[in-house]
VMD Tcl script that draws the C-alpha trace (Angstrom):
set ca {
  {131.71 -0.20 5.26}
  {131.19 -3.56 7.00}
  {131.85 -3.81 10.71}
  {135.04 -5.73 11.43}
  {137.25 -3.60 13.75}
  {136.30 -3.88 17.42}
  {137.75 -2.56 20.65}
  {137.28 -4.20 24.04}
  {138.42 -2.54 27.27}
  {138.71 -4.41 30.56}
  {139.25 -2.79 33.96}
  {141.08 -4.03 37.03}
  {143.19 -2.18 39.59}
  {146.38 -4.01 38.63}
  {146.16 -3.57 34.85}
  {148.43 -1.11 33.07}
  {147.28 0.35 29.76}
  {150.79 0.36 28.25}
  {151.50 -3.20 29.33}
  {148.23 -5.13 29.12}
  {146.93 -5.22 25.58}
  {146.37 -7.80 22.86}
  {144.90 -8.31 19.44}
  {142.68 -11.02 17.95}
  {142.84 -10.99 14.18}
  {141.49 -12.98 11.23}
  {140.49 -12.07 7.68}
  {137.09 -10.75 8.77}
  {137.56 -9.94 12.46}
  {140.02 -7.60 14.15}
  {139.77 -6.85 17.88}
  {142.05 -4.69 19.97}
  {141.88 -5.55 23.67}
  {143.22 -3.21 26.33}
  {143.47 -3.48 30.10}
  {143.16 -0.34 32.23}
  {143.09 0.45 35.93}
  {140.48 3.22 35.85}
  {138.09 5.25 33.71}
  {140.62 7.97 32.88}
  {142.91 5.36 31.32}
  {139.93 3.89 29.46}
  {139.23 7.32 28.01}
  {142.78 7.56 26.69}
  {142.66 4.03 25.29}
  {139.32 4.75 23.57}
  {140.80 7.85 21.95}
  {143.76 5.82 20.71}
  {141.47 3.09 19.39}
  {139.70 5.62 17.19}
  {143.02 6.64 15.63}
  {143.55 2.96 14.75}
  {140.24 2.66 12.91}
  {138.24 0.85 15.60}
  {134.54 0.98 14.67}
  {132.97 0.22 18.06}
  {134.09 -0.19 21.65}
  {132.75 -2.59 24.24}
  {133.50 -2.29 27.96}
  {133.69 -5.15 30.45}
  {131.25 -5.52 33.32}
  {133.50 -3.55 35.70}
  {132.35 -0.35 33.98}
  {129.10 1.38 34.92}
  {126.66 3.25 32.71}
  {128.22 6.49 33.97}
  {131.70 5.23 33.02}
  {130.45 4.37 29.53}
  {128.98 7.87 29.21}
  {132.30 9.45 30.28}
  {134.20 7.36 27.73}
  {131.65 8.14 25.02}
  {131.99 11.85 25.82}
  {135.81 11.65 25.70}
  {135.61 10.43 22.09}
  {132.92 12.95 21.16}
  {130.47 10.10 20.53}
  {132.52 9.30 17.40}
  {131.74 5.55 17.51}
  {129.31 3.40 19.52}
  {130.35 2.47 23.08}
  {128.58 -0.42 24.81}
  {129.11 -2.12 28.15}
  {128.40 -5.53 29.63}
  {125.47 -5.61 32.02}
  {124.50 -8.33 34.45}
  {120.93 -8.99 35.50}
  {120.04 -8.47 39.15}
  {120.01 -12.25 39.60}
  {123.54 -12.58 38.18}
  {124.82 -9.68 40.33}
  {123.45 -11.43 43.42}
  {125.10 -14.67 42.32}
  {128.42 -12.89 41.82}
  {128.17 -11.43 45.31}
  {127.53 -14.86 46.82}
  {130.24 -16.66 44.91}
  {132.91 -13.99 45.32}
  {132.31 -13.32 49.03}
}
mol new
graphics top color blue
foreach p $ca { graphics top sphere $p radius 0.5 }
foreach p [lrange $ca 0 end-1] q [lrange $ca 1 end] { graphics top cylinder $p $q radius 0.2 }
display resetview
């Protein structure tokens, strides 16, 4: 089966999983996007995404490797879970620009 159903989860303290969600859809691309406030909500969203036929989940840069592992575990490693990573140089730049 070709890959065409994606999930993307973003995390911020003021996001609500039942309120902040969207979908990008075309003939060959279908992405469910969900906003959550913490890892426990991300775990629930990931479980729901599986029931909707999502084939892989990507996590925004606010999630750590440990968070990704917890989410992967919560879905019994049913589908791939990846997460955005910033190089050390980009993390330093973020610190400077957001301070």
